GULOLUM-110096 format. One record per atom (N, C-alpha, C, O): x, y, z; residue in one letter. Coordinates in steps of 0.02 Angstrom, whole numbers, plus 50000, padded with zeros to 5 digits. Atoms other than C-alpha are relative to their C-alpha. Example, Ala and Ser with C-alpha at 12.3 -4.5 7.8 and 13.67 -1.06 7.14 Angstrom:
BEGIN
500454994150000A506154977550390A500455006050000A500975005950033A499584994149997S506844994750357S499615005550037S499865011050045S
end
This chain:
BEGIN
500925000949972V509414768950719V500145007350021V499925012149989V500264995749968S509694781250831S500615008149962S500535014049978S500054993050038L510704794250713L499665001549953L499645007149928L500734998250078F509334792950573F499625004750074F499455010550064F500804997249991H508054797150727H500425004750012H500245008749969H499654993949957R509354810850814R500115004849917R500225010649936R499964996850036A509514818950631A499275001149956A499235004949907A500574997750027D507594818050588D499655004750035D499215008550016D500474996049951C507214825350766C500175006449982C499775011049984C499574991650016S508504840750709S499565001349944S499295006849954S500094997350048R507754841850545R499145003850038R498955009650040R500724998849978R505884841350624R500115008150049R499925013350022R499784994349971V506484855350762V500135006649949V499785011749944V499944995650062A507244864850614A499395004649948A499345010549928A500824997550036A505504867050520A499595001550045A499295006950038A500404993849924Q504574871650685Q500245007049990Q499865011549972Q499894994249986L505734885650704L500015003449954L499815009249964L500034997050076L505894890450526L499275001950006L499175007850021L500764999850010Q503954889450514Q499715004850055Q499155007150043Q500114997849927K503854898050698K500215009049971K499955014249992K499674993750008R504824912750618R499845003249960R499825009349966R500334995950034L504084915550466L499334999149980L499074995749935L500824996450009L502374922150481L499975004949938L500305010149936L500054995050054S501784929450307S499665004350025S499275003950072S500504994150006G501104944150292G499124999849995G498715002650031G500995000749968A499144938450253A500134996450058A499734999550094A500045002249934E499494928250417E499925004050042E499435004250079E500074995949946A500024942050514A499105004349997A498745005150046A500694994750027V498334953050435V499544995050051V499254995950105V500735003249983N497204940050467N500064998850090N499534998150120N500045002249939A497824936550655A500045006850037A500015006550098A500014993549976L497924956150687L499005002150001L498805006950035L500584999450004R496014955750656R499575002650045R499115006550032R500544996449942P495214959150829P500485006050012P500245010750044P499754994049972F496504971650851F499785003849964F499465008349993F500394996850067Y495914979250655Y499335002450037Y499165008350030Y500874998650008F494014978950722F500005002850057F499435004850071F499974996449955A494674987250893A499985008650004A499705012550043A499924993650006V495335003550812V499835003549949V499735009649947V500254999450060H494875003150652H499685008450028H499425009950082H500044991550013P494675024550603P499245000449987P498935005050015P500714999350006D492885021350546D499615000850034D499135004550022D500335000649928F492255017250724F499815005650031F499295007450058F500274993749968F492675033550772F500015007049981F500405011549997F500054993550036G491755046950648G499875003950066G500075009750065G500114993949958Q491225054950809Q500515002650026Q500425008450046Q499794997449960Y492645057050885Y500715001849949Y501004996649933Y499754998250046P493915066550763P500564999150011P500894995649972P499165000849982R495635068150853R500024990250018R500544987350000R499905007149966E495395048450927E500104996949921E500564992949914E500005003550051R495105043450740R500685000249932R500904996749886R499225000350046E496725052550672E500694997850040E501244996750015E499575004649988V497665045250789V500094993750000V500564990650024V499905009149990N497285027450765N500225000349919N500744997449904N499644998250077E497545032450564E500665002050002E501014999149961E499445003550008N499115035850599N500414997450027N500974997250002N499795005849955S499605025250721S500054991349942S500444986549946S499965005150018L499115012650598L500465000149918L500634995349883L499444996650061K500185020550448K500644998950043K501015001650002K499444998049976R501675020250548R500184990750016R500694987550005R500055010049979L501144998850615L500224997749948L500784995249948L500005003050057N500924993850442N500734999249946N500984994249920N499375000250010G502525001650376G500504994350057G500934990650033G499495002649965Y503444993350515Y499964992849970Y500404989849939Y499975007050034L502644976550471L500184996549929L500344990849913L499885000950050E502844978750313E500754997749989E500964992449967E499175002549991N504904981850340N500194992650019N500634989849986N499775005249979L504994965650436L500214994349943L500714990749940L500065005650045Q504424954850278Q500615003949961Q500784998849930Q499654998150058K505794965150160K500834994850025K501034993650082K499575004649977P507394953050137P500695005950035P500675011950019P499394997049996G509144959650212G499765005450074G500195009450092G499974994349964V508194970450365V500084994750060V499754989550060V499855003249950H508904963550529H499825002750072H499894999350123H500364998049958S508144974450644S499605010049991S499675014649951S500304993050038L507244990750630L500105005150079L500485003350123L499894993649971K507075007850742K499414997150058K498924994650031K500515002249949P505955002850910P499285006849997P499355012450022P500594995450017T504155012350863T499805001050048T499994997050091T500474996749943R503045021750990R499405000749960R499375004249910R500484999850025L501385018250953L499295002750062L499395002950123L500624996849979T499645025351017T499514998749965T499415000549907T500804999850026F497985020650997F499364998250035F499304993950078F500954998949959Y496115022351058Y499604993349969Y499374992749912Y500085004350003V495645005251093V499254999149993V499095000750050V500925004150002R493594999251064R500104995750064R500594992050072R500175005149958D493014990651218D499614994149957D499114996249928D500465001750070T492304977051099T499584993350048T499234989050021T499995005849961T492014964751254T499335002350032T499165007850011T500394998249933A490554966451393A500484999450064A500195002050112A499674998649942E491634966151523E500565005649996E500865006549943E499554994650009K492774980451559K500684999350053K500544998950113K499585001449925D494414978151673D500275007849985D500765009849953D499694992949952A494584996051737A500394999850051A500595004950077A499494997549959A495654991551853A500805001849957A501165006649972A499504998750038Q497154988051703Q500125007449978Q500605011149984Q500024993150071H496545003151576H499555003050027H499125000450063H500704997749980E495435016551604E499665001949963E499875006749931E500374998950061I494155017351491I499495006149998I499175008150046I500034992449977L493575034051435L498984996549986L498744991449962L500775002250014N491405036751447N500084998549924N500114992449924N500115001750054S491425035151266S500014991849972S499654989449928S500225007150002G491745016451275G500844997849970G500994992049960G499105000950033F493795017351205F500485003450078F500475007850121F499354996149944R495395017151308R500425000849953R500424999349893R499594996650039A496775025051273A500704993249983A500544988950024A499555005249993V498305011451241V500595002749961V500495003949901V499514998150031S500195017651205S500594992950021S500704990450076S499415004149964F501695004751192F500564999449950F500245001449901F499715001250023T503165001751093T500444993449964T500694988649994T499725006150026L503894990850947L500414999749997L500715004949985L499435000750010Q505404981750944Q500364995049977Q500964993649970Q499925008250029S505074964750877S500415000449937S500385004349890S499625000850077R506324958550753R499704994849960R500074992949915R500355006550026D504954943050692D499315003449975D499185009249990D500624994950026M503224947650604M499654996350063M499224999850091M500305006549954R502664931850738R499945004950088R499465005050127R500034999549934S503324941250898S499615009749984S499485014050027S500294991049997A502574960150818A499344998050021A499114999050077A500695000149987V500874954750800V499964995650061V499354995150061V500145001249934L500884945650976L500005004550047L499665004350098L499814995349936D501674961251063D499445003549993D499215005050048D500474996249999V500204971350992V499284997250006V498855001549998V500375002749961L498914960351047L500165001650047L499955007250064L500034998649911R499334960951215R500215004450028R500165004850089R500084994249978S499824976751222S499145004450009S498885008750044S500824997749997C498014980151191C499554996650031C498964997950037C500545004349912S497324967951330S499474995949931S498864996349927S500815003350044L496444956951170L500354994049981L500954993449973L499655007749989S496604937951153S500394997449961S500214999849907S499305003250034T498134928751070T499674991149986T500014987949946T500175004949994E497184912151085E499844997349929E499664991549920E500275002550070H496824911450896H500545000249966H500504999549905H499364998950033M498794913850870M500334990850016M500864989249988M499755007149963Q499044892950964Q500274997149922Q500814994349924Q499555003150047D499454887350781D500445002849981D500814999049950D499434997950031V500714899350733V500384999450060V500974998550046V499535000249949K501424898650918K500494991749976K501094990749974K499855008650005A501594878150876A500515002749950A501065000849970A499955000450084G502194883250698G499844996749962G500264995449920G500295003250058V501154873850597V499235005749986V498865009450019V500614996350019C499874880950496C499664994349948C499954989749919C500325004350067P498474872950375P500604995949959P500824990349969P499615000750052D499594872050243D500634995049989D500734991349941D499515002250006T501224866150297T499614994850041T499994990150030T499865003849988Q500354853750401Q499724993849942Q499794987749950Q500105006750044M499624844650237M500694998449966M500864992749953M499395000850028Y501304847750162Y500384995050020Y500694991049985Y499485003449989G502164839750284G499644990949995G500004986049988G500525006550040A500744823950243A500344997449971A500494991549980A500045005450060G501324820850097G499675001949950G499835000549892G500714995550053I499694831250012I500455005449974I500935008150003I499624993050025P500234844749889P500155004150024P500355002850081P500024993249951F500394862849942F499285002849974F499115004749918F500844995650005Y498474869449969Y500145006549981Y500585009650012Y500034994350013R498264884249890R499234999949985R498944995649952R500745003150025P496404887849887P499815002449897P500315003249862P500324999050066I495524891749700I499935005749989I499935008450045I500144992550008K495244908949640K499924999649903K500415000949868K500045001550041W494304904849466W499985007349969W499915012649998W499964995050051D494404915949319D499155003549993D498684999650002D500624996550023K492784929549275K499394995149958K498784995049961K500395005950072T492254915249123T499714996850040T499164995250016T500185008049987F491894901549245F499365000850048F499054995750064F500534999249960Y490494910149359Y499535001849931Y498954999649928Y500574999350043S489684916449199S499714993149933S499144993249910S500095005250014F489944898249094F499304998650045F498704999450034F500555003649928T489044891149258T499685002050034T499514998450081T500464996549964G488044902549324G500085000250098G499755001950146G499784999449932S488904900949476S499975006650036S500005011349996S499944993450020Q488844917449595Q500984998450021Q501324993550037Q499474996650010D490484927549592D500065001550107D499595003750141D500024999049914P491094928349808P500275007249969P499925010549931P499894991850038E491974945249755E499495005849994E499515011350022E500434994750018Q490434953449675Q499414998350031Q498885001150015Q500125000449965Q489784945349800Q499935005450053Q499435008650070Q499534993949923L490684957049946L499775005749962L499345008949991L500184995050033D490424969549827D499755002950024D499935007250065D500794997049994R488604973349828R499984999450054R499805005050072R500204998249913A488474970050034A500305007049999A500025012450010A499864992249977R489704983050038R499755007449973R499785012850002R500334993350020K488874995549926K499045001050041K498665005750051K500855001149970A487034989750005A500065003550060A499555006150081A499904998749949G487804995250153G500185008050004G500275010550059G499704992150014K488325013550106K499355003449973K499195002249915K500454999350001P486755022750125P500205007449931P500795009149925P499904996450057T486585036949960T500215007150039T500155007850100T499794994049977L487195053849987L499185005550040L499075008450093L500784994949990S485245063149975S499724996550069S499504999650117S500295001049959S484735049950081S500255001950083S499925003450133S499904999349942W485915051550208W500175006350022W500515006550073W500214993049988L485665070950209L499465003850043L499515009150074L500404999449999S484135070450246S499894996050060S499314996750080S500165003449942S484055060750385S500465002050037S500464997750081S499564997449976N485645071950468N499955004149987N500525005950003N499994993750027E485295088550401E500075003850044E500475008450054E500474993049940A484115095150561A500644998050066A500665002050113A499445003449924T485735084450703T500615007349966T500815012649990T499534994250005A486895094950618A500015008049979A500475012049972A500114992949996T486065110550591T499995003150057T500295008350069T499754998649940K485735110350771K500395001750028K500325006650065K499464999150001K487455108650792K500315004450002K500595006950051K499724996950041L488055117550709L499735009650025L500165013650045L500114993449950K487055135350778K500134998550065K500185003650099K499645000049902D487635128250974D500655001449978D501055002450024D499114998950016S489355130950893S500225007649988S500775009950002S499834994150024L489175148050827L500385003850058L500945006450057L499694994549919P489435156951015P500924997450003P501435000950011P499255001249980R491035146351028R500455000849931R501045001949943R499624998850041R491715147950859R500385008949998R500935011049979R499714994550007A491635166450889A500555000450065A501035004150076A499384998149930E492595165051049E500734998849974E501165003249976E499595003050033L493875153650962L500295007149958L500845009449976L499694994950046K494225168050838K500145006150048K500635009650035K499744993049988R494215182550955R500804997150047R501355000050047R499325000449950L495515172851086L500634998249962L501194996949983L499425004250045K496455167250927K500325009149978K500905011149981K500114992750012K496495184750888K500775004350030K501385004750022K499595000349926E496915192051043E500734998449996E501125001849962E499675003549995L498205179851092L500745001549914L501315003849909L499444995750076C499235184050905C500175007350017C500745009650015C499604991250004Q499235203550934Q500515000350074Q501035003650078Q499834996849960T499635203051102T500674995350014T501114996950053T499325002649962L500995190951123L500454999949932L500934996149939L499794998150060G501615196050931G500154991649959G500614989849922G499925008150060L501425176850849L499555001849939L499005004149924L500195002050067A501495173450686A499074995949954A498694996249906A500745003850015D499975162150693D500064993950044D500594991750065D500295005149954I499165148550795I499684993049968I499184993749934I500395006450040R498675129450731R499954996550032R500204996950088R499965004049978W498195114950759W500034995349966W499714994849914W499955006450046Q498885097050712Q499554995650005Q499634990749969Q500375005050013R497425087750750R499145002149989R499045007650016R500494996350001S495515091050710S499464999150065S498894997350082S500774997949904W494845095050894W499355003249978W499235005249921W500434997050022G493315101550906G499995007250011G500545009449992G500104990749981V492945121250951V500124998850063V500714999650081V499984999949947A492685118451108A500795000050054A501045003750095A499315001649983H494335109451143H500425003349987H500885002950027H499724995250026R495155122751042R500145006250062R500655008950081R500234992749977C494415136651144C500554998250072C501085001150085C499565000749936S495115129451314S500864997149999S501144995050049S499344998750014L496905128151242L500035004550005L500325005850058L499724992249990L497005146551217L499765003050051L500125007650070L499754997549964Q496255150551353Q500394998650061Q500505002650107Q499454999749961S497395142851447S500915001449986S501425001150020S499434996450013L498705149151364L499865007149996L500405009649980L500264994249976S497985165251388S500155002250084S500455007350103S499784998249938R498095164751571R500844996550026R501124997750080R499194999849995L499985157351552L500255006049995L500605008550039L499744992350008S500315174351478S499875005950058S500245010650071S499894995449948Q499595182851622Q500324998850067Q500505003150107Q499525000049942Q500425175351751Q500714998849992Q501024998450045Q499444998050013S502055175351670S500145003149920S500294999649871S499944993350061P502175190251529P500684998549965P500814998349905P499184998950010D504135188751550D500184991949956D500594992349910D499785005250039V504285169851478V499745001049949V500134999849903V500165001050067L503265172051339L500195004849941L499915005749886L499834992550048R504155186951260R500524996949925R500604999449869R500015004150006H504945172951214H499884997149898H500284995949853H500585003050046A503665167051071A499945004749949A499815003049892A500224994150064R503475184050974R500534997749937R501144997049936R499694999250064G503685181850789G499934989749992G500294986549953G499515008350001Q503675160550817Q499085000549960Q498675005049953Q500685004550017I502115150250747I499934995050043I500324990250045I500135005349933L501335140850900L499564993149938L499264993849884L500365008249999I500635121650867I499674996150042I499984991450067I500165006649916F499515112151008F499804992449933F499464991249883F499825007950012T499985093650974T499924995450049T499524995950095T499885005449947D500475078251065D500415001550025D500255001950085D499474997449945R502145083951135R499915009249978R499605013049941R499774994049995S502945098851185S500805001249957S501274997249957S499115000050014G504615105851099G500115004149938G499645008249932G499844997350068M505265113050926M499804994449948M500054988849948M499985004550042S504635104950789S500534999849942S500995003849935S499384998950028A505665100350661A499855005049924A500255004249878A499934996950041A504945113950533A499825005950040A499395010150025A499804995649982G505415124150655G499385006550036G499425012550025G500614999549992H503735128250736H499894999250089H500184994350111H500005002649924V503315128350945V499494998850009V499005002550007V500635004349988M502265112250991M500075000250064M500584999250097M500114999849933L501385114751150L499554995250000L499004994949971L500565010149999G500685095551191G499515003050065G499625006150117G500984997949964T498665098251259T500114994950056T499644994850096T500175000949930M499265086651402M500695001250050M500954997850094M499614997049957D500475096351471D499765004850049D499155005050044D500244997349951V500255108651624V500665007749968V501085008449924V499784993549996H500925125751638H500425002349997H500665005949953H499385001749995H502275123551714H500604997549925H501085000749903H499595006950079Q503065108751541Q500025010549966Q500535013949964Q500094996550077W502365124951412W500555006450038W500895008949994W499754994349960A503315139951557A501054998149968A501525001749952A499395002950005K504875129151526K500364999449925K500964999849914K499745002350035L504935125051365L500095010949961L500615013449939L499844993250031F504675145151301F500635002550059F500795007650027F499294999149964E506215148651424E500414997949944E500525002649906E499485004250027R507405137051324R500085004249929R500615005249900R500015000450070L506695143351157L500685005549968L500805005849908L499474994950045P508215157151122P500614993949991P501064995749954P499635006449981G509225141451145G500044993749934G500404988749929G500265005950051Y508465132050984Y500455005349939Y500595002349887Y499884996250051G509205146550873G500674996649967G500674995049908G499445004850053G510985137450829G499714993449974G499784991249917G500375007050047L510015121250801L499705002749946L499955000949892L500474999350063L508895127450681L500625004449946L500475005149887L499744998950058L510275135050589L500424996149994L500744997749944L499745006350002R511285118450614R499724995749946R500044993249900R500345001650031V509875111850544V499995002349912V500294999349866V499884996850048Q509585122950403Q500574997849938Q500464995649882Q499665003450025G511355119150362G500084994149976G500444993649926G499925006650019L511245101150344L499494997749941L499634994249893L500355000450072R509785101150227R500325001149955R500524996549920R499494998650077E510755109850093E500464997349973E500604996949913E499595005950031R512025097950109R500054996049985R500464994049945R500345006750026V511085082850110V499935002149917V500144999749865V500424997050081G510225093249962G500634998649949G500504994949901G499504998550046Q512045095949871Q500024993049985Q499934991449927Q499725006850016L512475076949892L499384997349981L499424991249973L500615004750037L510615072249823L500065003749921L499655003049876L499914998950067G511225080249676G499445008449972G499225010349917G500634994349987G510015096649717G499444998750018G499085003050044G500774999949941M508505089549784M500035004750054M500575005950081M500344995949956Q507545101649903Q499734993450059Q499264989550055Q500135005249929V507605090550077V499415004650043V499525009850074V500254995549961I505885094650147I499634995250061I499774989250058I500425000949948Y504755090550299Y499195000849989Y499055006749997Y500454998549990V502985089650284V499424996550059V499244990750070V500495000649915E501795090350448E499274994749996E499014991050037E500445002350007R500425084750359R499994991349979R499634987250006R499665007950023L501095067250278L500444998150045L500594992350034L499465003149942Q502395064650431Q499884998950066Q499375000650097Q500554999349925P502195061450592P500335003950030P500805005549993P499834996949948V502725071450728V500955002250006V501234999950055V499125000749959L504775075050751L500195007650024L500175013049995L499674993549989T505535087050860T500745003949941T500945001749888T499334998250032L507085096550794L500644996950012L501134996749975L499325001249993E508295089550875E499874990849965E500424988449952E500395005050022E507405072350808E500245000049929E500584995349907E499865001150056H507535078450631H500895000149988H501224996149954H499124999550013H509545085050646H500284990950015H500824988749994H499435007049980S510065066250709S499554997249938S499724991349939S500065004750050T509045059250539T500385003049931T500605000249881T499684999050075L509705071350416L500854998550013L501254998349967L499335001249979S511405067550519S500194994249979S500724993449947S500105008450035A511045048150479A500044999649928A500314994449908A500124999950053L510765052050308L500695002949960L500934999849912L499484996950028Q512175062650259Q500744995749996Q501094994949946Q499655005550009K513385049850328K500034995549968K500554994049940K500025004350066S512725036550223S500175000649926S500384996549885S499984999850070L512725046150074L500705002449989L500765004349931L499474996849983H514535052550115H500484992149983H500934991449942H499455007050027S515345033750108S499704996249936S499854990449921S500215004350083G514395029649926G500445001749978G500745006050010G499535000050047R515655028849783R499615003349944R499965006649906R500434995950049T514385035949669T499535005650018T498925005550030T500564994549984P513845052749701P499765002049951P500035002049896P500284995750070F512655061649597F500145004449980F500515007550018F499634993350022H513035075949497H499775004550001H499175005049987H500464994049951P512825092949569P499515002549941P499635001949880P500634998350005H511245099449528H499644997149920H499525000149868H500125005750062S510705085549403S499314999050003S498914998449957S500765000849971L509105083649522L499625004750024L499125003850059L500284993549994Q508685100449533Q499334999850008Q499074995049979Q500794999750003G506815104449569G499614993250021G499014992150029G500405007949958L506495086349638L499905001950091L500215006550118L499915002749940R506105082049817R500094995850037R500084990050016R499855007549978A506495071849965A499795000750059A499885006150087A500325000149944M505645067250112M500394993750051M500394987650041M499685009149986L506685055850237L499444998550057L499085002650084L500185004549922E505975043050382E500394993250018E500674988849986E499665004449958N506625032850490N500084993949988N500604990849977N500285006050005D505625018150477D499934996149944D499684990549945D500045004450038R505825013650315R500684997349957R501235000049952R499385005850019A506894999550228A500155003249919A500635000549892A499884999850066G506965006050059G499815006249958G499315008949983G500334993150000P506655021949966P499614999249939P499664995049894P500685002150035A505105024949876A499785008549959A499955014449965A500264992750050L504225037449749L499045002050019L498544999349996L500574998349982H502775046649836H499525002049951H499755004649900H500254997950056Q501205049849737Q499935007749994Q499485008749953Q500014993049986L501275067849758L500745001749954L500845007649941L499514996450028G503045067449658G500644999250064G501174997150040G499204999949967H504495067649798H500194993050028H499814988350038H499835006849989F505595054249849F499794999150092F499705003550134F499795001049935V505585044750012V500374997550043V500194993650088V499535004249982L506915039850063L500325000650089L500345005150131L499725003649918P507765028650232P500685005350022P501045008849986P499264995749970T509185037150350T500464996649974T501014998949960T499305006350008A510085019650304A499844995049961A499494990149974A500165001950032C510205015350154C500434997749961C500955000849974C499185001050029E511595006550024E499805005049949E499255006149923E500084994450027P512085020849933P499884999349914P499765003749873P500005002550085L512045010449755L499395001249979L499125004449934L500855002550008A510395005249778A499475007350004A498975008049968A500394991450009L509695025649820L500135001249916L499845001349862L499584997950082H510835029649683H499314996849944H498774999549934H500325004150069W509965018949543W499295000050018W498965000349966W500634994750014F508175023949610F499795004449990F499275005949961F500254994250036V508325038449599V500015003149934V499655007349907V499794997750070R509085040449446R499414999449949R499195003449908R500345005250038T507935026049380T499105005849986T498805007149934T500714998450016N506205035249427N500005007150018N499545009250052N499894992349998A506805054149427A499555004349954A499285009649968A500434996750062Q505915058349263Q499184997950024Q498745001650000Q500685001249981E504215050349346E499825004750048E499245005850065E500074997549938A504575060949483A499645007149988A499135009650013A500184993150045R504535077449378R499274999049990R498845001350028R500635003150011R503015069249292R499515002650037R499155007450026R500715002249926R501845065149459R500095008150033R499575011450036R500284992449998M502395084549520M499645004549963M499145007349984M500444997250070R501865092649353R499224998150013R498765002150005R500915000750000R500085082249390R499725004050062R499255008050067R500214997349913Q499915087149572Q500015006349975Q499405007149967Q500204995249992E500085105349529E499435003449957E499135008749966E500744996550033E498715105249384E499404997050061E498995000750089E500645000949945L497535093549514L499925005650039L499355008050046L500094997249933E497865104649648E499685007749988E499415011050032E500174993350032A497455121049532A499194997649973A498685000749989A500785002850012E495875110849457E499814999850060E499805005850071E500085001249923E495425106549650E499675007150003E499065007749997E500154995449959R495305123149703R499615004449950R499175007849976R500784997250048G494185130749555G499134994850022G498564997150020G500625001249999L492925116649598L499695000450054L499075000250059L499964998949913V493095118949789V499485005549999V498935004650027V500234993150013L492505137949741L499305000549976L498905004849996L500625000450068A491085134249612A499644996150055A499064998250064A500505003349967C490405121449743C499605004550064C499035004450086C500114994449930L490285134049888L499485003949962L498935003149987L500294995850050E489495145149760E499204996549983E498694999550000E500395004850022R488305131349692R499444997750048R498864997850027R500045002549969L487875124249841L499785003850078L499525001650130L499814993549937S488025139649965S500044996850057S499574996350097S499725003049939L488985130650094L500235004250044L500335009950021L499484996449947G489885137550252G500535000749952G500785005749925G499325003049999R491225129250199R500254992249990R500244987950034R499775007750049L491855113250091L501165000349997L501605003449968L499375002050019Y493575105850126Y499884994850023Y499314992750034Y499755008950019K494525087450148K500304999350043K500605003750074K499235002449948E495565076050258E500525002749974E500485005549920E499375003050018P497375075550253P500084994249957P500524993849914P500105007250027S497015058950194S499785001649941S500265001949901S500464998350078V495795063550031V500445005349975V500495011449986V499694995550081T496985067349871T499555004749971T498965005749987T500484994750032S496485080549756S499834994849930S499504996849883S500375003450056A496265064449632A499274996750024A498824994149991A500875003349963Q494725059049761Q499695005050005Q499095004449992Q500434990550019M494195079149762M499845000549944M499235000549933M500454996950062I493895083249607I499444995249985I498884997549976I500405004350050P493025068649538P499195001750060P498655002550032P500394998349945C491875072449716C499495005749988C498885004949984C500074993850021C491625090049677C499654998849929C499135001649913C500444999550063R491125085649511R499404999449982R499065002349939R500605003950002R489725074449553R499685004750047R499105004850027R500114996649965L489325086149682L499385006949955L498805008949952L500714991950058M488815102149548M499614995549949M499014996749954M500385003550021E488185089349429E499394995750022E498954994249982E500614998949957E486945084449556E500095001650071E500234998250121E500204996249915P486715096649701P499624995350025P499184992349995P500675003249943P485855087949842P499855006350040P500145011650050P500664992149977R484425099149926R500625001150071R500774995550091R499854997849931C485355104750083C499955007850037C499995013350011C500074990950000V485145120050184V500725003550015V501165001750053V499464993549987P486365135750166P500485000950062P500445001150124P499424999549923G487845137650260G500124994350036G500454995550087G499705005849952L488065118850334L500845000049967L501035003349919L499055000349991R490095115450336R500064991249961R499804986449988R499875006350031L490585099950214L500515000850012L500855005950009L499215002150010C492135088350245C499724995549973C499154993649984C499795004550072V492535076750097V500574995550039V501164996950033V499695005049957S493175061350219S500134993349940S500284992949881S500075008150041H493075041850174H499424996450035H499384990250037H500295003549975F491605040450271F499395005250012F499475011149995F500734993949974Y489565049250344Y500345000750070Y500634996350102Y499894999549942S489905056950488S499525005450025S499355008549975S500054991949953V489105072850609V500365000050043V500324996250091V499694997749933L490365080550706L499745003950039L499245007350030L500294996449947Q490215087650854Q499805006650003Q499455008450050Q500074990750003D490125107550807D499544998849917D499415003449878D500464999850078G489045099350635G500125002449946G499765005049903G499795001250075D490175098950512D499674994449994D499504990850041D500105008450001L489575083350413L500504997549952L500455000049896L499695006550038C490785070550334C499604995449972C499144992149997C500395003250050I490305062950179I500834994449948I501414995449932I499335004150030P491445049350093P500255004949941P499885009849932P500044997950078W492205055849917W499704995749971W499254998749941W500325003050075D491525040649798D499255001350063D499324997050107D500484998649970W489785046949902W499554995749949W499614997349890W500715002650032R488155034649835R499505008049967R499225012450000R500914999950024R486815041449690R499564998750064R498954998650060R
end
């Protein structure tokens, strides 16, 4: 009896441990609902910089959680994330976090969990969100397993066929939800009529700042011999002006230091260094001293740039002639050192394979590298997304199988981009807009039908307005109007 009792206890403990470890993707999404509610980009329409930070961090977080669910993945590279978290409670813990005047706070943490449950708990705790709803998960028990353990057949929610609702006259919950979502979205005409005056005033107020920004940029490019000055994020005009004024003061205080910047492209971003694309990154949170030290180190990056270019060519040859690319708008910001490490890791992985690609067999195709990815993928734009650590045989099979589709997508994307450019120009003329552009997250396949509908049913708007095609409605601080690409008539 004692042996049987011990065996039964062992089975229960093992089952609990297994349930505790195997938190499904759906359960993880459900457990993270308070977090998604606090950081969702749609709540940051008036704060484009914070919204973009949250969008990029959510993509990386979802990729991390997705990789945790894949078989054969035992550990992932630690991932540093930053979120702007809305204060969704009445009480504000100002002692623990600095809450901004706008009602949200910045939180940074590093994910290095090896299982889904721990990752979910780490995210919630890092953002000071409640984990009480995780009690059942902590105990390794969920409703399904409770019913199953009690001898009741495995429970699964019923999803009826559409014909069931037609025959019985019952309400389809999915259709109800879809109608509710559509009812919550205003039409383009009604939203423009309600917000056009506000946008016009903000745009008029921003014109002097825009002129100052243009003057500062031109002056600095000429004085320092810069190829260009760019911004990684959609910061407001006032913030961009302040950054250029800081750079101007540094050039006056230390003119000898900035002579190394001649011919360079400067990008204002979240960190300082040399980017994977070979551009000089100036961290917006850094002080003049840190910028000056970076400019002093610029001559030393020449050797590393040559090594990175050589590595790209060698990796491309190992990939059958593919071009290895780094796309700033699609990838997280990488320093040149990090990019060199990524290329070296993939080169070692490819050298260990026994099935090399035939030389020049994949000429014309492109590959983008990602550290956090568990397996290869084909991007909708037509380039391959390759992990730095991947089984060479699996990589070879995936690339060979999808090479033809990759070429088709690349050709299709070129056609879409050409059509998009034509439609944007036509809309600018037809609607008398000051500017028409889109957010990086909006694809050409979404921008094209949006522009077509604007041409078919041009809304009444004041000439000279600046329109940004996005995923939601918003009036930006400098008067730009954001509209969803799938706006309602």
